[in-house]
C-alpha positions in Angstrom: -106.3 -84.9 170.7 -108.1 -82.4 168.4 -106.1 -79.3 167.5 -108.7 -76.6 167.3 -106.4 -74.3 165.4 -105.4 -76.6 162.5 -108.1 -79.2 162.2 -111.5 -78.8 160.4 -114.2 -79.2 163.0 -117.4 -81.1 162.1 -120.5 -81.1 164.4 -121.3 -84.6 165.4 -124.7 -84.3 163.8 -123.1 -83.7 160.4 -120.7 -86.7 160.6 -123.0 -89.2 158.8 -123.0 -86.9 155.7 -119.2 -87.2 155.6 -119.1 -91.0 155.6 -119.9 -93.3 152.7 -123.3 -95.1 152.9 -123.2 -98.8 153.5 -125.9 -100.9 151.9 -127.7 -97.7 150.8 -127.9 -96.3 154.3 -125.9 -93.7 156.1 -124.3 -94.4 159.4 -127.0 -93.5 162.1 -126.4 -90.6 164.3 -126.6 -92.8 167.4 -123.7 -94.8 166.1 -121.6 -91.6 165.9 -122.5 -90.8 169.5 -121.7 -94.3 170.6 -118.2 -94.1 168.9 -117.7 -90.8 170.8 -118.8 -92.2 174.2 -118.1 -95.9 174.3 -115.9 -96.3 171.3 -115.5 -99.3 168.9 -112.8 -102.0 169.0 -110.9 -100.2 171.8 -110.9 -96.8 170.1 -113.0 -93.7 171.0 -113.8 -91.0 168.6 -112.2 -87.7 169.7 -114.6 -84.9 170.4 -114.6 -81.4 171.8 -117.4 -79.5 173.5 -117.6 -75.9 172.2 -120.4 -73.5 173.0 -122.8 -76.3 174.1 -122.3 -78.3 170.9 -120.0 -81.4 170.5 -117.6 -81.4 167.5 -115.1 -83.8 166.1 -112.6 -83.2 163.2 -111.9 -84.7 159.9 -108.4 -85.7 161.2 -110.0 -87.3 164.3 -112.3 -89.4 162.1 -109.3 -90.5 160.1 -107.4 -91.5 163.3 -110.5 -93.3 164.6 -110.9 -95.4 161.4 -107.2 -96.1 161.1 -107.2 -97.5 164.7 -110.5 -99.4 164.4 -109.6 -101.4 161.3 -111.0 -104.8 160.5 -108.8 -107.9 160.7 -108.8 -108.2 156.9 -106.6 -105.0 156.7 -109.3 -102.8 155.2 -109.4 -100.1 157.9 -111.9 -97.8 156.2 -109.4 -94.9 156.0 -109.4 -95.0 152.2 -113.1 -94.9 152.0 -113.2 -92.0 154.5 -110.6 -90.1 152.5 -112.6 -90.6 149.3 -115.7 -89.4 151.0 -114.1 -86.3 152.6 -111.7 -85.2 149.9 -113.0 -86.8 146.7 -109.7 -88.7 146.3 -109.7 -91.8 144.2 -106.6 -93.5 145.6 
């Protein structure tokens, strides 16, 4: 659940800018909306409707990618953290 007081909110339309490009292309906006409505691998991206616009949070993105990891163990959380915070490890 998104904590509106402590988490940084991101409009769904801005989420592709926060994620690393794969194969030279950003994640398409329709993919973000699919994650928020239908989910991926049993996980649904948490969102909140505020003033007619739908938002998610940086923490919700991290939770989503930690739960939707690939079988190889690379869950995307490190790549997301690098993209959001500029961390290298």
